[in-house]
Residue, then its C-alpha position, 0 to 999 in steps of 0.5 A: x401760844x401759851x405764855x406764863x407771866x410770873x408776878x403778873x398782878x404787880x405793876x410791870x407784870x400786869x402792864x405786860x399781861x394787859x397788853x398781851x390780852x389787849x392784842x398790843x403785841x403783833x403776832x401774839x393777839x391770840x396768846x393764852x396768858x397764865x398769870x402766877x402771883x403770890x399776891x403779897x402787898x404789891x400784887x393786886x388782882x384789880x390790876x388784871x381783867x380777871x374775866x378775860x377768856x384768854x387769862x388764867x390766874x393762879x395764886x402761888x409762890x415762885x418758890x413752890x417747886x411742886x406748884x411750878x412742876x404742875x403749872x409750867x408744862x404746856x407753856x411755850x414761854x415764861x416771862x419772869x417779873x416776880x420779885x421783891x423790888x423795894x430797896x428800903x424794905x431790903x435794907x430793913x430785911x434781906x431774907x425775903x428778897x433772897x428767898x423770892x428773887x434768888x430761890x424763886x428764880x432758881x425754882x422756876x428755871x428748874x421747872x422750865x428746864x424739866x418742862x422743855x420751855x422754849x424761851x425764858x425772859x428774866x426781867x432784871x434791873x439796872x441796879x445790879x451794876x451799882x453806881x456810876x459817876x460818869x458815862x453809862x453801863x453796857x451789858x459787859x459792865x461788872x455787877x457791883x450791887x450796893x443794896x440787898x435788893x440789887x444783890x438779890x437781883x444780880x444773883x438771880x441774873x447769874x443763876x439765869x445765865x448759868x442755866x443757859x450755859x450749863x443746861x442750854x435753856x434759852x434764857x434772855x435777861x433784860x436790865x431796865x432803868x426806873x419805871x413809872x406808870x399807872x398801877x404802881x404801888x404807892x411805896x415807889x417815888x412817883x406814886x408816893x409823891x402824887x398820892x401824898x400831894x393829892x391828899x394834902x400831905x408832904x413828901x420826903x426827899x432823900x439827902x440833897x436830892x442830887x441822886x440821878x435816875x433814868x426814867x422809862x414809861x412802863x409801856x416802853x419797858x414792856x415793849x422792850x421785854x416783848x422784843x427780847x422775847x420774840x427777837x432776842x438771842x439766847x444767853x444775852x443781856x439787854x439793857x433797856x433805857x428811857x433816855x430821860x435822866x433826872x436828879x431826884x430833886x428835879x423829879x420832885x420839882x416836876x411832880x410838885x408842878x403837876x400836882x399844883x404844890x410848892x416846896x413847902x410840901x417837901x421835907x428833907x429826910x436822912x439819906x438811905x443807907x448805901x444810896x447809889x448816886x447815879x444810874x445810867x444804862x447804854x441801851x445801844x445793843x437793844x436799839x441796834x439789834x432789835x429796833x427798840x425805841x422808847x415811844x412815850x415822851x417823858x413829860x407827856x407820860x408823867x402828866x398822864x400818870x399824875x392824871x391817872x392817880x388823881x382819877x383813881x383814888x379808890x385804887x390807891x386809897x385801898x392800898x394805903x389803908x393796908x400799908 
């Protein structure tokens, strides 16, 4: 079994690759893993066991059709994590998000079609649904993205679906809620707050802090991706939730407490343009069909993540120096 993991030096992709290489997914203990990553600012080879005998690392871009045509053949499955993913950056400039997320996905789909890849998992986000005042989104909810990042992911989702419908390529799509865990880039909320509080700085809170996000540990997300790869159905979308919904203000309170800080370290900043008020996914489908259940209790997982960042300052300070 040979698996190509795109974006495998990033936060979620590297977690998936490390778990594969560590024998964490039954039946895939001997899988050969190829990681393709462009090593932009969010990619980091320190996230990977580069000397592992079953790992091949390739530095490259998912928009590079020539590279993909030479790399993809021989792989049984592709798990596609590679994406530009930071909303604030997409607000400042959308072009790179369209290039990587839409054109990159299309280029990869073309290469997989030509090579006869058996299965393709496209990893997406709940943000493609937009914002919801009450209730939760099902996989049949309309796509109403509100940020350039979310719009680029929605376009990629539709491109992936089109390759299934038009060409018969076995494509499965996952849409997950907010991830947290070790090795996450410090521009994202949880590691940003932990590292700034650890360093004695202040943290920003958008608007009134009442925006609601659902949180999932990266281990649970990757476990869901593997379930979709092994037991999902072609052409289907699977929402992946963590079951813990918090306002940004409540998340701030928890991180302050875990880091031994108080509200004097919080500064309120102007709200982000087009800031979605609330995300909530109904993940009943993946639970009923594939037996998915999150396994990491939120408060325990968050405490472990705080400990990891505080125990690994060299990892995030190197990132901070080039930010």
